[in-house]
Each structure stands twice: as C-alpha cells, then as structure tokens.
C-alpha positions as CSV (number, residue, x, y, z in Angstrom):
1,X,-87.0,-34.0,114.9
2,X,-90.4,-33.0,116.2
3,X,-89.6,-29.3,116.0
4,X,-88.1,-29.7,112.5
5,X,-91.2,-31.6,111.4
6,X,-93.4,-28.8,112.7
7,X,-91.5,-26.3,110.6
8,X,-91.7,-28.5,107.5
9,X,-95.5,-28.9,108.0
10,X,-95.9,-25.2,107.9
11,X,-94.1,-25.1,104.6
12,X,-96.1,-28.0,103.3
13,X,-99.3,-26.2,104.3
14,X,-98.4,-23.7,101.6
15,X,-97.0,-26.2,99.0
16,X,-100.0,-28.4,99.3
17,X,-102.8,-25.9,99.6
18,X,-106.0,-27.1,97.9
19,X,-105.5,-24.4,95.2
20,X,-102.1,-25.9,94.3
21,X,-103.7,-29.3,93.7
22,X,-106.4,-27.7,91.6
23,X,-103.8,-26.0,89.5
24,X,-101.8,-29.2,88.9
25,X,-104.9,-31.2,88.0
26,X,-106.1,-28.3,85.7
27,X,-102.7,-28.3,84.0
28,X,-103.1,-32.0,83.3
29,X,-106.6,-31.4,81.9
30,X,-105.2,-28.5,79.7
31,X,-102.5,-30.6,78.1
32,X,-104.9,-33.6,77.7
33,X,-107.3,-31.5,75.6
34,X,-104.5,-29.5,73.9
35,X,-102.8,-32.8,72.7
36,X,-106.1,-34.2,71.6
37,X,-106.0,-36.9,74.3
38,X,-102.4,-37.8,73.7
39,X,-102.8,-40.6,76.2
40,X,-104.0,-42.8,73.4
41,X,-100.9,-42.2,71.4
42,X,-98.8,-43.2,74.4
43,X,-100.6,-46.5,74.8
44,X,-100.3,-47.3,71.1
45,X,-97.3,-45.7,69.4
46,X,-95.4,-45.5,72.7
47,X,-95.5,-49.3,73.0
48,X,-94.0,-49.7,69.5
49,X,-91.2,-47.3,70.3
50,X,-90.1,-49.0,73.5
51,X,-90.1,-52.4,71.7
52,X,-87.3,-51.0,69.5
53,X,-89.0,-50.4,66.2
54,X,-87.4,-47.0,65.8
55,X,-84.1,-47.5,67.6
56,X,-81.1,-46.2,65.7
57,X,-77.6,-46.4,66.9
58,X,-76.6,-43.2,65.1
59,X,-79.1,-41.1,67.0
60,X,-77.6,-38.9,69.8
61,X,-78.0,-40.2,73.3
62,X,-76.6,-42.7,75.8
63,X,-79.4,-45.3,76.2
64,X,-82.3,-46.7,74.1
65,X,-86.0,-45.8,74.6
66,X,-86.7,-48.9,76.7
67,X,-83.8,-48.2,79.1
68,X,-84.8,-44.5,79.4
69,X,-88.3,-45.6,80.3
70,X,-87.0,-48.2,82.7
71,X,-84.7,-45.7,84.4
72,X,-87.6,-43.2,84.8
73,X,-89.9,-46.0,86.0
74,X,-87.3,-47.3,88.4
75,X,-87.7,-43.9,90.1
76,X,-91.5,-44.0,90.1
77,X,-92.4,-47.6,90.4
78,X,-91.1,-48.0,93.9
79,X,-92.1,-47.7,97.5
80,X,-94.6,-45.1,96.6
81,X,-96.5,-47.9,95.1
82,X,-96.2,-50.1,98.1
83,X,-95.8,-47.8,101.1
84,X,-97.3,-44.6,99.5
85,X,-100.6,-46.3,98.5
86,X,-100.9,-47.8,102.0
87,X,-100.3,-44.4,103.5
88,X,-103.0,-42.8,101.3
89,X,-105.5,-45.5,102.3
90,X,-104.7,-45.5,106.0
91,X,-105.0,-41.7,106.2
92,X,-107.4,-40.8,103.4
93,X,-109.5,-43.9,103.0
94,X,-110.5,-45.8,99.8
95,X,-111.6,-42.6,98.1
96,X,-108.0,-41.4,97.9
97,X,-107.4,-44.0,95.3
98,X,-110.0,-42.5,92.9
99,X,-108.0,-39.3,92.9
100,X,-104.8,-41.3,92.3
101,X,-106.4,-42.6,89.2
102,X,-107.2,-39.0,88.0
103,X,-103.6,-38.0,88.6
104,X,-102.6,-41.1,86.6
105,X,-104.7,-40.3,83.6
106,X,-104.1,-36.6,83.4
107,X,-100.5,-37.2,84.6
108,X,-99.8,-38.9,81.3
109,X,-100.4,-35.6,79.5
110,X,-98.2,-33.8,82.0
111,X,-95.4,-36.3,81.6
112,X,-95.6,-36.2,77.7
113,X,-95.4,-32.4,77.8
114,X,-92.5,-32.0,80.2
115,X,-90.4,-34.7,78.6
116,X,-91.0,-33.3,75.1
117,X,-89.9,-29.9,76.3
118,X,-86.7,-31.4,77.8
119,X,-85.9,-33.2,74.6
120,X,-86.4,-30.0,72.5
121,X,-83.9,-28.2,74.7
122,X,-81.5,-30.9,75.8
123,X,-77.8,-30.4,75.6
124,X,-76.2,-32.9,73.2
125,X,-72.7,-31.3,72.9
126,X,-71.5,-34.7,74.2
127,X,-73.8,-37.2,72.3
128,X,-72.8,-40.0,74.6
129,X,-73.7,-38.0,77.8
130,X,-76.6,-35.6,77.0
131,X,-78.0,-33.3,79.7
132,X,-81.7,-32.2,79.9
133,X,-84.5,-31.3,82.1
134,X,-86.6,-28.3,83.2
135,X,-83.5,-26.3,84.1
136,X,-82.2,-26.4,80.6
137,X,-85.7,-25.6,79.3
138,X,-85.8,-22.5,81.4
139,X,-82.3,-21.4,80.5
140,X,-82.5,-21.9,76.8
141,X,-86.2,-21.1,76.5
142,X,-85.8,-17.6,77.9
143,X,-82.7,-17.0,75.9
144,X,-84.6,-18.0,72.7
145,X,-87.3,-15.4,73.5
146,X,-84.6,-12.8,74.1
147,X,-80.9,-12.9,74.8
148,X,-81.5,-10.3,77.6
149,X,-83.7,-12.9,79.4
150,X,-80.9,-15.5,79.6
151,X,-79.9,-14.5,83.2
152,X,-83.6,-14.9,84.3
153,X,-83.7,-18.3,82.7
154,X,-80.5,-19.4,84.4
155,X,-81.9,-18.2,87.8
156,X,-85.2,-20.1,87.3
157,X,-83.2,-23.2,86.2
158,X,-81.1,-22.9,89.3
159,X,-84.2,-22.7,91.6
160,X,-85.5,-25.8,90.0
161,X,-82.2,-27.6,90.6
162,X,-82.3,-26.7,94.3
163,X,-85.8,-28.2,94.5
164,X,-84.7,-31.2,92.6
165,X,-81.9,-31.9,95.1
166,X,-84.3,-31.5,98.0
167,X,-86.6,-34.0,96.4
168,X,-83.8,-36.4,95.6
169,X,-82.6,-36.6,99.2
170,X,-86.1,-36.8,100.8
171,X,-88.6,-38.7,98.7
172,X,-86.1,-40.3,96.3
173,X,-83.7,-41.4,99.1
174,X,-84.7,-41.1,102.7
175,X,-88.3,-42.2,102.2
176,X,-87.0,-45.4,100.4
177,X,-84.4,-46.2,103.0
178,X,-86.7,-45.6,105.9
179,X,-89.4,-47.9,104.5
180,X,-86.9,-50.7,103.7
181,X,-85.5,-50.5,107.2
182,X,-89.0,-50.6,108.8
183,X,-90.3,-53.5,106.8
184,X,-87.1,-55.5,107.2
185,X,-86.8,-55.0,110.9
186,X,-90.5,-55.7,111.4
187,X,-90.2,-59.1,109.8
188,X,-86.6,-59.8,110.8
189,X,-85.9,-58.1,114.2
190,X,-82.4,-59.5,114.4
191,X,-81.5,-57.2,111.5
192,X,-81.0,-53.7,113.0
193,X,-82.3,-50.8,110.9
194,X,-78.9,-49.1,110.6
195,X,-77.5,-52.3,109.1
196,X,-80.1,-52.1,106.4
197,X,-79.0,-48.5,105.8
198,X,-75.4,-49.5,105.5
199,X,-76.1,-52.3,103.0
200,X,-78.3,-50.0,100.9
201,X,-75.7,-47.3,100.9
202,X,-73.0,-49.7,99.6
203,X,-75.3,-51.2,96.9
204,X,-76.5,-47.8,95.7
205,X,-73.0,-46.3,95.8
206,X,-71.6,-49.1,93.6
207,X,-74.2,-48.4,90.9
208,X,-74.3,-44.6,90.8
209,X,-70.5,-44.3,90.5
210,X,-70.8,-45.9,87.1
211,X,-73.0,-43.1,85.7
212,X,-76.1,-43.2,83.5
213,X,-75.0,-46.1,81.3
214,X,-74.7,-48.4,84.3
215,X,-77.9,-47.0,85.9
216,X,-79.7,-47.7,82.6
217,X,-78.3,-51.2,82.3
218,X,-79.3,-52.0,85.9
219,X,-82.7,-50.5,85.6
220,X,-83.4,-52.2,82.3
221,X,-83.0,-55.6,84.1
222,X,-84.3,-54.7,87.5
223,X,-87.6,-53.0,86.7
224,X,-89.2,-55.8,84.6
225,X,-88.1,-58.4,87.2
226,X,-89.5,-56.5,90.2
227,X,-92.8,-55.5,88.4
228,X,-93.5,-59.1,87.4
229,X,-92.7,-60.5,90.8
230,X,-94.9,-58.0,92.6
231,X,-97.8,-58.2,90.1
232,X,-98.0,-62.0,90.1
233,X,-98.4,-62.0,93.9
234,X,-101.0,-59.2,93.7
235,X,-103.0,-61.0,91.0
236,X,-103.0,-64.1,93.3
237,X,-104.7,-62.0,96.0
238,X,-107.2,-60.7,93.5
239,X,-108.1,-64.2,92.4
240,X,-108.7,-65.4,95.9
241,X,-111.1,-62.5,96.5
242,X,-112.4,-62.1,92.9
243,X,-116.0,-62.0,94.0
244,X,-115.4,-58.9,96.2
245,X,-113.6,-56.8,93.6
246,X,-116.7,-55.0,92.2
247,X,-117.8,-53.9,95.7
248,X,-114.3,-52.6,96.4
249,X,-114.2,-50.6,93.2
250,X,-117.6,-49.1,94.1
251,X,-116.3,-48.3,97.5
252,X,-113.4,-46.4,96.0
253,X,-115.6,-44.2,93.8
254,X,-118.2,-43.6,96.5
255,X,-115.6,-42.7,99.1
256,X,-114.1,-40.1,96.8
257,X,-117.2,-37.9,97.1
258,X,-118.7,-38.8,100.5
259,X,-117.2,-39.0,104.0
260,X,-115.6,-42.4,104.8
261,X,-116.9,-43.8,108.0
262,X,-114.5,-44.9,110.7
263,X,-114.1,-48.6,111.4
264,X,-111.5,-50.8,113.0
265,X,-108.0,-49.4,112.5
266,X,-109.3,-46.7,110.1
267,X,-110.1,-43.4,111.7
268,X,-112.5,-42.2,108.9
269,X,-112.1,-39.0,106.8
270,X,-113.8,-36.4,104.7
271,X,-114.0,-36.5,100.9
272,X,-111.7,-33.5,100.8
273,X,-109.1,-35.4,102.9
274,X,-109.3,-38.3,100.4
275,X,-108.8,-35.8,97.6
276,X,-105.7,-34.4,99.4
277,X,-104.1,-37.7,100.1
278,X,-104.9,-39.2,96.7
279,X,-103.4,-36.3,94.9
280,X,-100.3,-36.1,97.2
281,X,-99.4,-39.8,97.0
282,X,-100.1,-40.1,93.3
283,X,-98.0,-37.1,92.5
284,X,-95.3,-38.5,94.7
285,X,-95.6,-41.9,93.1
286,X,-95.9,-41.0,89.4
287,X,-93.8,-37.8,89.6
288,X,-96.1,-36.2,87.1
289,X,-95.4,-32.5,86.7
290,X,-92.3,-32.7,89.0
291,X,-89.8,-32.4,86.2
292,X,-87.7,-35.4,87.3
293,X,-88.5,-37.9,84.6
294,X,-87.4,-35.6,81.8
295,X,-83.8,-35.8,83.1
296,X,-83.8,-39.6,82.6
297,X,-85.5,-39.4,79.2
298,X,-83.1,-36.8,78.0
299,X,-80.4,-39.5,77.8
300,X,-82.4,-41.5,75.2
301,X,-81.0,-42.2,71.8
302,X,-83.4,-40.3,69.3
303,X,-83.4,-37.4,66.9
304,X,-87.2,-37.0,67.4
305,X,-87.9,-35.1,70.7
306,X,-91.6,-35.9,70.6
307,X,-91.0,-39.6,70.3
308,X,-89.5,-39.8,73.7
309,X,-92.3,-37.6,75.1
310,X,-94.8,-40.1,73.8
311,X,-92.9,-43.0,75.5
312,X,-92.9,-41.1,78.8
313,X,-96.7,-41.0,78.8
314,X,-96.6,-44.8,79.6
315,X,-95.0,-44.1,83.1
316,X,-98.1,-42.8,84.9
317,X,-100.2,-45.5,83.4
318,X,-97.9,-48.3,84.5
319,X,-97.1,-46.7,87.8
320,X,-100.5,-45.4,89.0
321,X,-103.2,-47.1,86.9
322,X,-101.7,-50.6,87.0
323,X,-99.3,-51.0,90.0
324,X,-101.0,-48.7,92.5
325,X,-104.4,-50.1,91.7
326,X,-103.2,-53.6,92.4
327,X,-101.7,-52.6,95.7
328,X,-104.9,-50.8,96.5
329,X,-107.1,-53.9,95.9
330,X,-104.7,-56.1,97.9
331,X,-105.1,-53.7,100.9
332,X,-108.9,-53.3,100.6
333,X,-109.7,-56.9,99.7
334,X,-107.6,-58.3,102.6
335,X,-109.3,-56.0,105.1
336,X,-105.9,-54.7,106.3
337,X,-107.0,-51.1,106.2
338,X,-109.9,-51.3,108.6
339,X,-108.9,-54.5,110.4
340,X,-110.1,-55.3,113.9
341,X,-107.8,-55.1,116.9
342,X,-105.0,-57.7,117.2
343,X,-105.6,-57.9,121.0
344,X,-108.0,-56.6,123.6
345,X,-107.5,-55.5,127.2
346,X,-109.8,-57.3,129.8
347,X,-111.1,-53.9,130.8
348,X,-110.9,-50.3,129.5
349,X,-107.6,-48.9,130.6
350,X,-107.8,-45.5,132.4
351,X,-106.2,-42.5,130.7
352,X,-103.9,-40.7,133.1
353,X,-101.4,-37.8,132.9
354,X,-98.0,-38.8,131.8
355,X,-95.1,-38.3,134.2
356,X,-92.7,-35.5,133.1
357,X,-89.2,-36.5,134.1
358,X,-86.6,-33.7,133.7
359,X,-83.0,-35.0,133.8
360,X,-79.5,-33.5,133.4
361,X,-78.4,-35.3,130.2
362,X,-74.8,-34.3,129.6
363,X,-74.6,-30.5,129.5
364,X,-78.3,-30.0,128.8
365,X,-81.5,-30.6,130.7
366,X,-84.0,-32.8,129.0
367,X,-87.7,-33.5,129.8
368,X,-89.2,-36.8,128.8
369,X,-92.8,-38.1,129.3
370,X,-93.7,-41.6,130.2
371,X,-94.4,-44.0,133.2
372,X,-92.6,-44.2,136.5
373,X,-91.8,-47.9,137.0
374,X,-90.0,-47.6,140.4
375,X,-87.8,-45.2,142.4
376,X,-85.4,-45.3,145.2
377,X,-82.9,-43.0,146.9
378,X,-80.3,-44.0,144.3
379,X,-82.2,-44.3,141.0
380,X,-85.5,-43.9,139.0
381,X,-86.7,-46.5,136.6
382,X,-88.7,-44.9,133.8
383,X,-90.6,-46.2,130.7
384,X,-90.2,-43.5,128.0
385,X,-92.3,-43.2,124.9
386,X,-90.2,-40.4,123.5
387,X,-86.9,-42.1,123.0
388,X,-84.0,-40.7,121.0
389,X,-82.4,-42.8,118.2
390,X,-80.6,-45.8,119.8
391,X,-82.0,-45.1,123.3
392,X,-83.9,-47.9,125.0
393,X,-87.5,-47.2,126.1
394,X,-86.9,-48.6,129.5
395,X,-84.0,-46.9,131.3
396,X,-82.8,-46.5,134.9
397,X,-81.7,-42.9,135.6
398,X,-79.4,-42.1,138.6
399,X,-81.2,-40.0,141.2
400,X,-78.4,-37.5,141.0
401,X,-79.3,-36.7,137.3
402,X,-83.0,-36.1,138.1
403,X,-84.0,-32.4,138.2
404,X,-87.8,-32.8,138.6
405,X,-90.5,-35.4,138.3
406,X,-94.3,-34.9,138.2
407,X,-97.5,-35.3,136.2
408,X,-98.0,-33.2,133.0
409,X,-101.6,-32.1,132.8
410,X,-101.5,-31.7,129.0
411,X,-100.2,-35.2,128.1
412,X,-102.2,-38.4,128.4
413,X,-101.5,-42.1,128.1
414,X,-103.3,-45.4,128.9
415,X,-102.5,-46.9,132.3
416,X,-101.4,-50.4,131.3
417,X,-99.2,-52.9,133.1
418,X,-98.7,-55.7,130.5
419,X,-99.7,-56.5,126.9
420,X,-102.8,-58.6,126.2
421,X,-102.3,-61.7,124.2
422,X,-103.0,-61.6,120.5
423,X,-106.1,-63.3,119.0
424,X,-105.5,-66.7,117.3
425,X,-106.0,-65.1,113.9
426,X,-103.6,-62.3,114.6
427,X,-101.0,-64.8,115.7
428,X,-101.5,-66.8,112.5
429,X,-100.9,-63.8,110.4
430,X,-98.1,-61.9,112.2
431,X,-97.0,-64.1,115.1
432,X,-96.9,-63.2,118.8
433,X,-95.9,-59.8,120.3
434,X,-92.2,-59.1,120.6
435,X,-90.1,-56.2,121.9
436,X,-89.9,-53.4,119.3
437,X,-93.4,-53.9,117.9
438,X,-95.3,-50.6,117.5
439,X,-98.9,-50.5,118.6
440,X,-101.7,-48.0,119.0
441,X,-105.1,-47.5,120.6
442,X,-107.8,-45.1,119.4
443,X,-108.8,-42.1,121.4
444,X,-111.6,-39.5,121.1
445,X,-110.0,-36.0,121.5
446,X,-110.1,-32.6,119.9
447,X,-111.5,-32.4,116.4
448,X,-109.1,-33.1,113.6
449,X,-110.0,-30.6,110.9
450,X,-108.5,-32.6,108.1
451,X,-110.4,-35.9,108.8
452,X,-113.5,-34.2,110.2
453,X,-113.3,-36.7,113.1
454,X,-112.4,-36.5,116.8
455,X,-110.4,-39.8,116.5
456,X,-106.7,-40.1,117.0
457,X,-104.1,-42.8,117.2
458,X,-102.3,-43.0,120.5
459,X,-99.1,-44.9,119.7
460,X,-96.6,-46.9,121.7
461,X,-93.8,-49.4,121.4
462,X,-93.3,-52.7,123.2
463,X,-90.3,-52.7,125.6
464,X,-88.7,-55.5,127.7
465,X,-88.9,-54.4,131.3
466,X,-87.1,-57.0,133.4
467,X,-88.3,-59.9,131.3
468,X,-91.9,-58.6,130.9
469,X,-93.3,-56.8,127.8
470,X,-94.6,-53.3,128.6
471,X,-96.0,-50.6,126.4
472,X,-93.9,-47.4,126.2
473,X,-96.7,-45.0,125.2
474,X,-96.0,-41.7,123.3
475,X,-98.4,-39.4,125.2
476,X,-101.3,-37.8,123.4
477,X,-101.0,-34.0,123.8
478,X,-104.2,-32.2,124.6
479,X,-105.4,-29.6,127.1
480,X,-108.6,-31.5,127.4
481,X,-108.9,-35.1,128.7
482,X,-109.4,-37.5,125.8
483,X,-111.4,-40.7,125.9
484,X,-110.4,-44.2,124.8
485,X,-112.6,-45.5,122.0
486,X,-112.3,-49.2,122.9
487,X,-110.0,-51.5,124.8
488,X,-108.6,-52.8,121.5
489,X,-104.9,-52.8,120.9
490,X,-103.7,-52.6,117.2
491,X,-100.4,-53.5,115.7
492,X,-99.2,-50.4,114.0
493,X,-98.3,-51.2,110.4
494,X,-96.9,-48.1,108.7
495,X,-96.4,-47.6,105.0
496,X,-95.0,-50.7,103.3
497,X,-95.6,-52.7,106.5
498,X,-99.3,-52.3,105.9
499,X,-99.1,-53.7,102.4
500,X,-97.0,-56.6,103.7
501,X,-99.6,-57.3,106.4
502,X,-102.3,-57.3,103.7
503,X,-100.5,-60.1,101.8
504,X,-99.9,-62.0,105.0
505,X,-103.7,-61.9,105.8
506,X,-104.3,-63.8,102.5
507,X,-101.3,-66.1,102.8
508,X,-99.2,-65.9,106.0
509,X,-95.6,-65.5,105.1
510,X,-96.3,-64.1,101.6
511,X,-96.0,-60.5,102.8
512,X,-92.9,-61.2,104.8
513,X,-90.9,-62.5,101.8
514,X,-92.6,-60.8,98.8
515,X,-92.9,-57.3,100.2
516,X,-89.4,-57.4,101.9
517,X,-87.8,-58.5,98.6
518,X,-89.9,-56.1,96.5
519,X,-89.1,-53.2,98.9
520,X,-85.4,-53.8,98.5
521,X,-85.6,-54.0,94.7
522,X,-87.9,-51.1,94.4
523,X,-85.9,-48.9,96.8
524,X,-82.6,-49.6,95.2
525,X,-83.9,-48.9,91.7
526,X,-85.6,-45.7,92.9
527,X,-82.5,-44.4,94.8
528,X,-80.1,-45.0,91.9
529,X,-82.4,-43.1,89.5
530,X,-83.0,-40.2,91.9
531,X,-79.2,-40.1,92.6
532,X,-78.8,-39.4,88.9
533,X,-81.5,-36.7,88.9
534,X,-79.8,-34.9,91.8
535,X,-76.5,-35.3,90.1
536,X,-77.8,-33.5,87.0
537,X,-78.9,-30.7,89.3
538,X,-75.4,-30.5,90.8
539,X,-73.9,-30.4,87.3
540,X,-76.1,-27.5,86.3
541,X,-75.4,-25.5,89.5
542,X,-71.6,-26.1,90.1
543,X,-70.4,-28.4,87.3
544,X,-69.0,-31.9,87.5
545,X,-66.6,-31.0,90.2
546,X,-69.3,-31.3,92.8
547,X,-70.7,-34.7,91.7
548,X,-68.5,-36.9,93.9
549,X,-69.2,-35.0,97.0
550,X,-72.9,-35.1,96.2
551,X,-72.8,-38.9,95.7
552,X,-71.0,-39.4,99.1
553,X,-73.6,-37.2,100.9
554,X,-76.4,-39.0,99.1
555,X,-75.2,-42.4,100.4
556,X,-74.6,-41.0,103.9
557,X,-78.2,-39.8,104.1
558,X,-79.3,-43.4,103.3
559,X,-77.7,-44.5,106.6
560,X,-78.8,-41.4,108.5
561,X,-82.5,-42.0,107.6
562,X,-82.4,-45.5,109.2
563,X,-81.0,-44.4,112.6
564,X,-84.4,-43.6,114.1
565,X,-84.9,-39.9,113.6
566,X,-88.0,-40.5,111.6
567,X,-90.5,-42.5,113.6
568,X,-94.1,-42.2,112.3
569,X,-95.9,-42.2,109.0
570,X,-96.9,-38.5,109.6
571,X,-93.2,-37.5,109.9
572,X,-92.3,-39.6,106.9
573,X,-95.0,-37.9,104.8
574,X,-93.9,-34.5,105.9
575,X,-90.4,-35.0,104.3
576,X,-91.7,-36.6,101.1
577,X,-94.4,-34.0,100.7
578,X,-91.7,-31.3,101.0
579,X,-89.6,-32.7,98.2
580,X,-92.5,-33.3,95.8
581,X,-94.2,-29.9,96.6
582,X,-91.1,-27.7,96.0
583,X,-90.5,-29.4,92.6
584,X,-94.1,-28.8,91.5
585,X,-93.9,-25.2,92.4
586,X,-90.8,-24.8,90.3
587,X,-91.7,-27.0,87.3
588,X,-95.4,-26.3,86.6
589,X,-94.7,-22.6,85.7
590,X,-92.0,-23.7,83.3
591,X,-94.5,-26.1,81.7
592,X,-97.1,-23.4,81.3
593,X,-94.7,-20.9,79.9
594,X,-93.2,-23.2,77.2
595,X,-95.9,-25.8,76.9
596,X,-97.1,-24.3,73.6
597,X,-93.8,-25.3,72.0
598,X,-94.2,-28.9,73.1
599,X,-97.8,-29.0,71.8
600,X,-96.7,-27.6,68.4
601,X,-94.0,-30.2,68.1
602,X,-96.4,-32.9,69.2
603,X,-99.0,-32.1,66.6
604,X,-96.3,-31.8,63.9
605,X,-94.9,-35.3,64.8
606,X,-98.4,-36.8,65.0
607,X,-99.2,-35.5,61.5
608,X,-96.0,-37.1,60.1
609,X,-96.8,-40.3,61.9
610,X,-100.3,-40.4,60.3
611,X,-98.8,-39.7,56.9
612,X,-96.5,-42.7,57.3
613,X,-93.3,-40.7,57.2
614,X,-91.7,-42.7,60.0
615,X,-90.6,-46.0,58.7
616,X,-89.5,-48.4,61.4
617,X,-87.8,-51.7,61.1
618,X,-88.7,-55.2,62.4
619,X,-88.9,-55.5,66.1
620,X,-85.5,-56.7,67.6
621,X,-85.3,-59.5,70.1
622,X,-86.6,-58.5,73.5
623,X,-83.3,-59.3,75.2
624,X,-81.5,-57.1,72.7
625,X,-83.8,-54.2,73.7
626,X,-83.3,-54.8,77.4
627,X,-79.5,-54.9,77.0
628,X,-79.5,-51.8,74.8
629,X,-78.2,-53.4,71.6
630,X,-79.5,-50.8,69.2
631,X,-80.6,-51.8,65.7
632,X,-79.8,-49.6,62.7
C-alpha cells in the first residue's frame, strides 16, 4: 500500500498543481460573470423550482426536481462535510476554510453551467430512464459542430467515463466506507471494521439494484433527515460558544493569507498550503466542476434544461457554505484542531533507531521495523508498527523464521515502555486508553516544503503486550536524527473522528452517537449516488450488460476498503484526490468548449422568466414533493 500510495502521490502532484487550482477557480469566476452572477437566480428561482411550482408529470424524466437535487446532494453532502473539513483544518489550518468558501461561491456557477449543458444534450429516447452527463455533451456536442468530429467526441466522452469510474470507487465509495469503519470502531471497539464494511455493502447493494427511481426515493427521504439531524447538533455547539464565533471567523480569513502558527496538535502551515487544502477538500465535497452531479440532474422531469441547471446551483451553497461552515465552526470553537496533549510522559522519551527484523514470511522475505521485546533461542517477541491488515502489532516469531535483526539508522521511534495516563479532561471526553487507539507525538525533523515547518507527526497504535498497553510506533524515516517537540502524547483523530471528538468536547457522548449515526447516513447516501454515477459511465462505455458486474465490484470494494489497507489520513487523501483530480482534468475542458451554449440558453431562459412567460401552479404539499407525486 505504501508503494502504491507513493505512485498515486506522483500522479496527484500533476493533477493538483497550483496552476490547475487557478484554472478551476478562474473557470468559476468566468461563468459567474458570464451568467451575470447567476448564484442569485439559484437562491431565488431555484428554491421555487424545488418546491414543486413548475413540476409537470408530462415532462420527460424519471424523478422530480427535488429528488434530483436530493440525489446529487446525497453524493456531495456526506463525509466530505464531516471528515473532509476536519482533514482540511488538521492539515491546512483554519485558512483552508476561506478557500472552501470561495469554491462554494464560484462553484455554484460551475455547477449551473455543467448541469445546463448536460440537460441540453441528455438522451431521452427512454423518457422514464434518461441518460446525461459530460460524456454525452462531448459526443453530441462535437457531432453538432461537424459529423466528422463524432469519433473525437466519443473518445473524449469515454475518457471522462473512465475518470468517473475511478472517482466513484475512490472518493464516492472507499473514502466513505473507510471513514465509517474508523469512526464506528473508534467509539465501539467491539465492532470490527470489516463488519462495518459488510453491513454497508449489503445496504448499498439493496438500494442500487433498484435503479435511479429507488435511489431518488431513498435520497429524497434520507438527505433532509440527515441534514436536519446534523445541523441541529452543530447549532447547539455554536450557541454554547456564541461569543467566540466572531474571533473564529476572523481567524479563518486571516489564516487564509498569512502563515498559521503551530500549536497543540496542529503542526502549522503556510497560506499556500491552506489554499491547497481548502481547494482540494471543497472540490471533493461540492464536486463543482467534476461533472458528476449532471448525471443525477439529467434524470429530472423537465422540458426546460436551464431550469434544472438553476436548481443545481443550490448544491455548493448547501454543501459548502452551510454544512461545511457549521462543521468548521464546531471544530474551531471546541478547540479540537489545536488541542493540548491527552497525556504526558514523566520525562522526554529518547529517540532511538528502530530495529529492522527480516523474517521468512511464507515464500518471501519481509522486513518490519519496531521494538524488540524479548528473545530466546526459540523465538523473538517483536512490537511492530508496520502491521499488515489483520496482523497483530505484538507478535512472537519463531527463531527459525528470522533472517536478520539489527538497528536501522534511517528510522526513528520514541523509546517508551508503557502509556502515560490520560488527563482527567481527556478521560471525560473520550475515556481511558484502550488497545487499538492510535496516537502520535510531534517531532522536529527535515523541513516539510508544503507546511513550511519542520514538524511531523510520529504515529503509533496501542497494543496489548502480555496484559500491558504498549505503543507500537510507526518509525519516522529520516537520514538525520529528529528531535521530539515535547513529551506530550496525542490521541490521533483522523477525518470524521476529529469532528466527533469536537462534539464530544462540548458534550461528552454527543460525538459518539451523532457523528456515528450521521456518518452512516451520509456514507450510505453518498455511496448509492456515486454507484449510479459510475453505472452511467459503464452504460456509456460497454452498455447495460456490464452494469451488474460493476455493481458487484462496487459493493466488494466497500468491504476491501475496511480491511486495513488504508491506515492514515494522508493515504486516504491520496485516493480521494486521485478520483477528484482526474475528473476535473476531463470535465473542465468540456465546460470551456461548450460553455457558450449553456450561457446562451441561460440568458434566453432568464429573459423569459423576467417577462413572466413561465406560469407555475400553487406549491404542492411538501410530502408530495418529497415522494415525487408530480402536479400537472
């Protein structure tokens, strides 16, 4: 996994180069100005549309405007809002949130443009099961320019579908399942992570087999429920800390343009690093410019393409401006992001070279790094911080399997015997230490060019060694000897676990139940929507004959992602960044090539709206809208 992650990071270095982020942001600014700040139209007319004022049962499509928005939102309002925001703050600092806001605002224009294009070119040969998305825009758009360009459009559409499937199985699937397994296991250790994966696979499989109508029906009920549940708890935290909100908002803006100082669990970072993380997480969370949401919106019942485009502009606003901001304030106001150590060693542990143990493991030799606990003529007891999935950190190896044992001068770890007791406050919030908890200490080492700091997290996990808790450290790799920053030991809360900890700091137990339940709801809703997105990519590439195999593989990957192959937030981000990045590379050029058509249609529609040519009907009952009972 480490080798694969390194390869992915090389690819991500290209996909997420600063210039790519500038292009995406500039594209959002372009369509904002071109549409005459169409964000306003989304927040006004778009709300009228989703309330059912213009729903017509005779229009082509499978689901109403509200269900289409809910389906798209179920893919965006998810663990990116809980775990992704936490990741951005933990690695980029408060300033990352400012750039999330920018993506949210300009992302509304991106979303309106890409959905309008998809609606203009969607395939409604089967009115009950329409197909749409950037792949159809590319294919039909080039053919419209010239029949000779049809093969080029088909190839570009195929490239987009490949990137769509990559994103579906990484950010839309594996990221979700991994986070749910982590948060569930951290609060309920008796529930193995793989069990979470199996349950998720069964639930998701039962929904996606029913197709877009079942997905729309489930999303239409699930999205409002999960949003209200989560937002109520977030507002409670804001009320408790209401006096600190102005200072936190100021901190967000200031940190976006000046280096964020290190403190507590936060390692600090440059303004550029905040920009990078804010953009990455907001693009992942809102999916603006990715081309995924148009696939869901293309199923909407309407004969006015721009109308659904206007509705889609609400997504980044709800997802990034509302939900992500509330998560941000919960993390900042609670102090979870720069919290003090949960425990402190009596004296500063010495940093020593890790022992390199090479063993004959089956037919292959394997080298692991850790601490020698004991040895005899018959066996060697070793505490390993580089375990494989399902392998215990503490393991006794037969002497006959040992090839070599000795210190590695390039790998370092703290020399610790036991685990210091948590402070009273840390116990109140998250309980006592237990086997399986992940922890870290902070070391000064080589300069990290991204953060502009020499600070690094040296991680470990708690293992039971003959009835005593010990720390199995994952060694810090460096040719130069690092230096511990302090004797403090931090509980390592990754992704959604940090958000849960933030709620627990305000009311112990709130994070445990709220974030766990929210993560399950958010993850299921996101995975079923992304399953549909990937399915449409399969339909475009090979036809409906490949759909069932795709669905089986999709569900299998849910289980695989919870088996322990992905272990840290950095590895997790590498996978999600890959999925988001490849889609942006494929979709932004399509938007720029055909965006003028969307803008022409938008201004034509807007002129008709101003002249009063669209006559709606009285708003139907909210329950009828949720259930998709269209009104003529």
